[in-house]
N, C-alpha and C positions, 0 to 999 in steps of 0.2 A: 583412713578410706572410705570411699563414698560418693558421691558425685560432688562434691566439693562442698561449698560454704561461704559463709562469711564471717570474720569475728571482728570488732572493732572496740579501741578504748581509748578514753582521753585520760590523762594526767594534770594537777594540780603541778605546774612547774614550780610552783612556792612551797608549799608541803610536801609534796611528794604524792600525797593521795588519790587515786582512783577516782574520778568521778562521773564517768558513765563505762558503759560494758554493753556489749551488744553482740551476741552468738546466734548464728541462724544456718540449719542444715536443710536442703530440699526433702532429702530421705525423708524429715520428720511426719511430711506432708501427706494424707492419704496413703499411710502403709498400715490403715484399720485397728492403731493400738487404743483409739476411745482416748480412757485416761485410766490412771491408777491410783491414782491419789485423791482424797480430798481438801478441799478448800482449805481445811483447818492443818493438812499433815502441809499445806503448799507455805502457808502464812511459818507454821512452823522453821519449816526449811529457809524461808524471807530472814525469821529473828537470827539463824545462826551464821546464815552468810553475812548479815550485818555483823552478827559479834567478832567475827573473824577477820573482816575486811574493813571497819571502821570501829575500832571497841572506844577509842576516847569518844566519838559521836554519840555511841547507844545510848548511853544516859539521859542523853539530850533530847531524845528521841520518845513517841507516843505514837502508836496507833491510831488511824484516824477511824473516823464511823465509818463501817463497812458496809454501804447500801448499793456497793459498786453491782455491774450487771455482767457475769461470763459470757463472754461471744460460744454461742456452740455453733459451727462452722463446718461444713464437711470441706472446707479448702484450707484452712488454716488450724494448724495445731491448741487445743486448748488451754488455756495459761490462766493463773490467776496471777492480780497486781495485787499485790502487800502496799499500802501506802501509809509513810510515816511522816509527823510532825514535830517541826523543832521547836521545842520549848527553850526559854529562856527564865530565868525569874519566875519561874512557874506561870508562865504568862506564853502563849503562843506565838512565833512567829511566822506571820503571811509569808507563803512563796517558798520558805524553805523546809527542807527535808529530804526525804529519799523514797525510792520506788523502787519495786523487787519486783518482778514479773517471771513468775515460776509456772514450766510445764507439767500440765498435768498427769501427761503422758508418761514421763520416764525424772518429773522430780529437778528435774534442770534450769540450772538460771540462765533463762534467755534474754535479759537486759534488766539490770539498772541503772537507777542515775541518783547523785547527789547534788543537791542545792545546800548551797551555804555561806552566804555572806557574808565576809567581811568586817563590814562597818560598825561602829559601836553601835550598841543600844543605848535609850537612853535608862537612867533610873526611874523606878516605880514610885521614887518616896513623892509623894506631896502631892497627886491625882485625887483626885475624885472617885466617890464612893457609884458604886451601880447605881443604887437607890438616886444618889447628883444625878449620875447621866439618863436615868428614865424622866426624871423630872424635865432636864432639858429637851428630851424627845418631844415631851409634850407640851412644851411653850411653845416649840417650835411652827406645832398645827403642820404634822408631816404628810398627815394623810386627806385624803381627798375624797368624797362621795360621788362615785360617778358610776352612769352604764354601760358596761362592759356586754360586745358582739361577740359570742362565739362563729366564728368565719371556718372553723374546722370543717373540712370532707373530709366522709366516710366513705370508701369505695366501694360496697356494695350497694350504697343508697345515693343516686341520684336523687333521685326524689322523696326522699323522708320525711319524717316530718321538721317541719318549721324548726331551725335554730335558737334558744331562747337568746333571750335576751340579759342578763344578769345584772343586779345592786351591788356594789363593793365597794368598798371603803382600798384604795389605792395610795401605795405611797407618789409623792410627786415632787417629794424638796428636793433639792438637788444635791442635798449632800449625803440620799438616798440609806437618811436614818443612821448614819456616823456621827457618833458625838467627840468633839478633842477632848481626851481623857485630864489635861492638863487646864486648857481655861474655861471648857465646859461647855463650850460652842458648839455647832453646827461644823462638821468639816466636809467643805466638797474636796469629794475626792474622785479618781477614777470609777471605781466599781459604783461610785454612788450616780457619776456622768454616764455610762451605760446601760443602767436601772431608768434613769430617768429619759435617756435618749432614745429606749424602747417605749416609754410612754410619749413622748413626743412624738414619735413615728405613727404611733396610733391616734393622735391624735389629729393629723396630717388630712385623713378624711380617704386616702389609701385607695383611690380609685383607680382601677389599672389603666394603664395606653391603649387606645385605641385596639383591638387584636387582640388581646389579650384580657387573660380573665373572664373569658369565656367558652363556650361550649356548641363546637361546630353541632349547624343542623344536621340529620340524616336525610335521605333525599327523601322519604318520604314526607317527615315535618316539613323538607321545603315546598313539597308539591302540595303539604295541606294548606301553605300558606296562604296560597290562591284563593281557597275558599274560605278564609276567617274577615269577615266584609271588617273586622274593627282595627285591623290591622294595617300602619301607614304602608301606603306602594312606595317604592325605590323612590320614585320622582317628588315626592310628597315630602320625603325623609331627605334629601336633597334642599329643596325649601326651605323645610327647618334651620337649616343649619347656613343658609345662605342669606338667611334674615340676621344672624348675627356675625356672621365674620366670611368672607372672603376666600377662596381658594387663590393660590397664586396668579401671578398672570402667565397664561401659554402652559397654565399646567391641567392635566387632563385628570376626569376620573377612571381609576384604574381600576377598582376592585369596591364591593358594595355586596354585603352577605346580610343574611337575618342569622343571629345568633341566639342561643339561651347566656343567660347571666349565671355565673359559676354562684354566686353566693343566692341566686332566688330564682329557681330554675324555671317559675311562671312569668318571668320577665324575657319579653323577647325585644333584641335591639340589633339596629343596623348599625353596623359596621362599613362606614364609607372613607375614600383612600384616593384622595388628588394628588400626583406630583409630575414635574418637569422634567426633561431629560436636561434643560439648559435654565443656569440660575445666575444672576451677576452677583458680586461681591455684597449688595446691601439689600436683597432680595430671600425670601424665604421660598425652599423649593417643592414643600410638601404640604397639606392637610391631611390630617385626619381628627374622624369627627365619630361620636358614638351617640346613636339618637332610642328613645325609647319611642320603642315601634307602636304602643296605644297611644301614649296622649301628645308625642311629637316635642316633648323635653330634650332637649339638648342633655346629655348626663357629662361630657367630656368631648373640647376640640383641645388640638395642640399643630401649633405650626413651624414646629423646631424650636431650637435652640440659636439664639443669633451669634455672629460670630465674634469675638471679644478683642474689639479695637485698643489701640496706646491711647493716653490719657486719661484723666479723672472723668466719669460720668456726675450728673449736676442732681439728676434727679432725687430727693430724699425718699427714703421709705414710709414715711408720713404723706408724701405728696402720691406714691404709689398708691396708698391706700385710701385715698380721697378719689384718685380713679378706679380704684377696682369696687371702690361702696358702688358708685356710681352705675356702672355697671351691672354689678349685683339686684341693683333695688330693680332692673329691667327687666333683668332675665328671668330671676326669682326673688320679684315681690315682696311675699307671704314666706317664702324661706329665710329668707333677709332678717326678716322679724323675730327667727327663732333659731340666732347662731350667735356666737359670742367667738370675739377677734380674738386671737392667739398672738398676744406681746411678747418677742421675741425677748428669752433668758439671757441672750450673751453678752459679754464683757460690753458698755456702751463705747467704750474707744477702739473694740474691735470691729464693733456694728458701723462707729463711721469711717473707719478703714475701710471696708468695704470697697472693692473696686470693679467686684463682678457685672457681668451685660445684663442681668435680670431680677429684679426682686420677688421672690417667694413669697406668696401671702394666704393664711388658714384661716379661716371659720370655723369652729368646733359647733353643732348640735345642739342644742339644747333641749330636754323633754321634762315637764314639771319644777323647771329650774337648774334640774342636773345638768352636767356635762356629759356626751356620749362620744367619746373617743371613737376614732375612724368611720365616724359620720360629719358630714360639714357641706363645704365650698372651697376649693381652692383656687387661686389665680396667679397668673406671672405676669408681669409688665416688662416690657423692653426698655430699657432705662435710658437709650437714647432717643428713639421713636414712640414713646410712651403709649405701645400701643399693647394691646392685650395681645399674647402670645398662646397663654393657655387655659384652662378653664375646665373645672372637674367637680361634680357633683355625686355623694355619696349619702343616700337619704334612706333608708332600710325601711321598708314597709313593713312594722312588726307591732306587736302590741308591747308596749312597753309597760312593766310591774308600777305600780305605785308605791311610794316611798313610806307605807305604811307596817308599823313595826320593827322596822328597822334597828337596829342597836344606834343608842346614840353616839357621839365622836368619842368622849370618854369612854367607855365600853369599847371602841372597837382599839383607839390606842393599845388598851388593857389586853384586847387579844392577839393583837398584832408584837407586842411584847413578849405575854407569854407562850407564843409559836415560834420566836425566832427572838429569843432571849439578847440584851445589849450583853455580848461578850469583850473580854480586854482583851486587845491582841496588840502585836507590834506589827506596824501595819507600812509598808514602804514608801516613801515618797518619790516621785519620779519626775525626771524633768526629759520628757520624751520616752526614748524605749529607755535608758540610765535609770537604776534605782541610785538616789544621792543620797539621803538619808533613812531614817525611820523614825515612827510616830506610834506612839501610844491613843489609841482612841479604841470607844467601843461602841462594837456594829455589830449590828442582829446579826444574828447566826442561827441557820437551821440546824435541829439538835441531830438532825441523822444525817448531816453533811450533803441535802440538797439543793440545788440552786433554786433561792427565792424569787420571787415576781414581784412581790410587795404588792400584792392582793389579795383581800379578804372577802370572803362572802359577807353581805353587809345586814343580813339577818342572823348567821349564827356564828360571824366569827372564823369559822374557818378557812383556814389559805387553802387559795385557788393557783392554778397556773394560766400562763397566758392566755387561753382560752377559757379559762370560765370553769377550767373541772377540777375538783377536790384536787390538793395535791396528794393527799393520800394514794390516790388511787394512779398515780402515777407509776408505769412500770421501774420496781427495782428489785433488788439482791436480797432476801431471805435468808437469814440466819434462824432454822425452827429451836425450838425449846422441849423438845416432847421426842426427839430421834435418839439420845444417848444410849448406845446399844442395841441398838435393832439392826436387821440383817442387811437392811437396805441402808443405813447411815449416812454413808458413804454417797451412793447415789439419789439421796435425797436431797443432801446439801446442795450435791451439784445440782441438779434441778431448782435447789432455791434460790443457789445464784447466780445462774440464768433470769428467774425471774419468773420461774414456772409454779404450780400449784400454791399455789400463798391463797388459797378462800380463805383460811383461817388467821390471816396475817404473820406471828412469828412463831405458830403451832402447824403443824402438818395433820395429825390425828393418823396416824400410820396404818393401825387397825380397822379403819373404818373403809367400807364398803367404798371403792370407786364409782361414781358416776358418768356417762356413756359422755358426758360435758365437757367436765373435766377430764378422763382421760382423752377426746379428741382436739382440745383445746392445747396441752402439753403435746401432743404427737403431731399436730401442723405448726406448732410454733417451732420445736425444734427441728424441724424442716426446715420449715419457711420463714423463722426470724419470731423473734417476741412479738416485735410491734404488726407482726401479718393478720395476728389475732386482740390483740389488745382492745379493740372496741367494737368488736363484734358482740354479739349476743349468742346465749345460749343456741338458739333454735339457729343462726346463721353458722354457727360452729357446725353443727351437724348437717346444715346443707352444704358445708366447703367437703365436710369428711365422704359427705354421698359423691359432690362432682369430682373429688381427686379421683374416685374408684374404690377406697377404704372402705366403705360404710353401704350393703345393697341390702340388707336385714334393716327390716322396721324396731326403731327405738325410738324411745322420749329421752328431752335432757338427762331428767332423775333415775332414768333407769339405770341398776345394777350394770356390770358386766361380766358375762360368763368367762370361765376357760376358753369354753370351744370358741365363743365371738372373739376373743382375744385372739384366739389363734388365727385364725382367718384374717382378722383387720392385720397383724403383723406380717402375716406373708404378702399382703397387696401391697404394704406397706415399704417392701422389700421388691415388690413387681418381679414375684413368683408364683403366682397364683396359676399357670398357665404349667407348669413344674409339679405343683401340688395337685393339679385333676389330673393328672395322668394314673390310669389305675392297672393296680399289679406288681406294680415295679418298687415298692416300698418293704421295708422289713420292720411293722410298728413297733415300737421297744418298752411297750406298757403292759402290764398285765392285764388291766381289766380290757372290755371290748367297747368298743364305741363304732359308731354308724361308718360304714366303709368312706363315704364321701369328705371325712373329718383326718381319715388317716394316713394321707399323704401332707395336710397341712402340719400335724401334731407329730409326724415323721422329721420335718424339715424344720420345726422350730428347735426339736431336739438338737437334731445335729449342727446345726446354727449355734446354739447354745443360747437361746433366745426365751424359751419356755420347755421345762422340764418336768412339769406338775409335783409329786413329793418322792419321783425318781423312782416310783412304783407304778403308780397309777396316776391315769392323767384325770379322771374325775372330771369329765368336760363340761356337768353343772355349775362345779364351785366358781363363788364369786370373788372376785378380784380383790385385792383390798389395795389401799391408796399407797400403802408401801411394796406390796408386790409393782404393783404397777411404774412405781418409780424407777426400780429393778429394770422391769421389761424395755422400759421407755429406753433407758442409759444403753442397754445392750441393742436397741436396735439402732442408737444414734451413734455407738459404734462402730456395726455393721455397716454405716453409711459411709461411715469413712473411709473404707477399703478402697 
């Protein structure tokens, strides 16, 4: 019965095992159930489900590190994903295991997946020890000292303080730190490839194409342009471009606008675009260019990508490099002396067989003799005409910290291994997308199951993410160790798994009075998503609460929160304040007297089951504890599901 739904199942034709199951019922959405189970209860349901479905496999499964984030959404039922890793010979098998997704509303399994390779696994006898693998790791010189530019953008602050440049040790070895457990040598693998691919992309210099990566000026800012004498005019910007590259024949200037650079809000850029409605087969049909509106420097230009022709192109990569370097010595003579050419790490055989129409070359900026990925120069050359068809420069105007008092390479390597110890695993060997065998390797693994970037702070050795922020500050689910037996244990556990109220790490401090900043950070995050408040300061969180209409009172970030204030906030959160302010219609349920202007709020919260005081007395001055706040926040979340 109901409004329909779907149920899908897949069965292994050889073993008869169910390897996939999915159940979905539309009526489970938006019906105000919220949740009735804690993540711990959902985990036990998943355990029992597997024991009944695949009893012969259960002894080979272990739960994976549980730092997952539960998604709290008013559009989908809240679920918990239990994850299990396959183990053989006391060694984890990458890619194999099971997942069970359980609804926290009714405890039903809504999705199940089993991955279990039938390929044989190598015998672990004769492999090297972890100590030997660590020595091989250090001997291979896996890490490199680099500068790391934080290019992150925070929504509240276009004009906020300059993003910092960090000094880091970064994994640059093609193996990604993986050691063959048999040979004791670094092993190039897919995981290492993707890690290094990310590093290589950062090396590229990353200047956005013309018209992208920029912020359009407001009309007021455009009017100001004419008043600023030091900015180039449009005609001067065009002249600067045409000194180095000519627009295609028959093309016309179609657009010209002045913009802010998205990374440097003080930088003004002329974006110019020429195009032609007609083009011959061997002609380019457009030219896009970006010009520094103060210095007249060409930041980038692009003539488009040439058509690929039949036959082999004769121009080698080395010849292209000579042409490009002659050009760079003219357009950026000083900066050319501050870059390092990026040698292509591809297989020489594959490189020799490359038959594309363009050579793309990169030079990485050096500061204090240290590479600064994502800064530098790049040039593309047509292999047929030998014409330079694109150029870009990304050169941050920032202060670079000197490499004084950084840890040495030995200490950096040890810090890397301490934070992501080499772990013996069976890893799949693939041919394209097909796994053909398994190999025993020692692989860097994060102890909490987080995705690693291979980046360490060069001073402290702390693991960082791709933006240079501490990995420990990344959003994650919390498992609190001080809430057992608390009346709000279930609610606290849910908020923790959703990534909220983790100010004390894996401790919650349920009896401590909640601060205004902590309360509103959780309320806004539950409503708009964890990432909506992740990077906001406490002051910005309170500002958001004011803008949302939830907070009208004057409070500071560290202030405790009274029951009266939270009652008002709860009603505003639900959009019911207009009802709470209607006088004379409510039967106040408490025995103590309160101000008439709070009676409507208190009565509505009582009736909705959100706040009930101690059952007899409202006690408006009572200061809310973190445990009480967690219960009230989850009740508001459940009301939002209606």
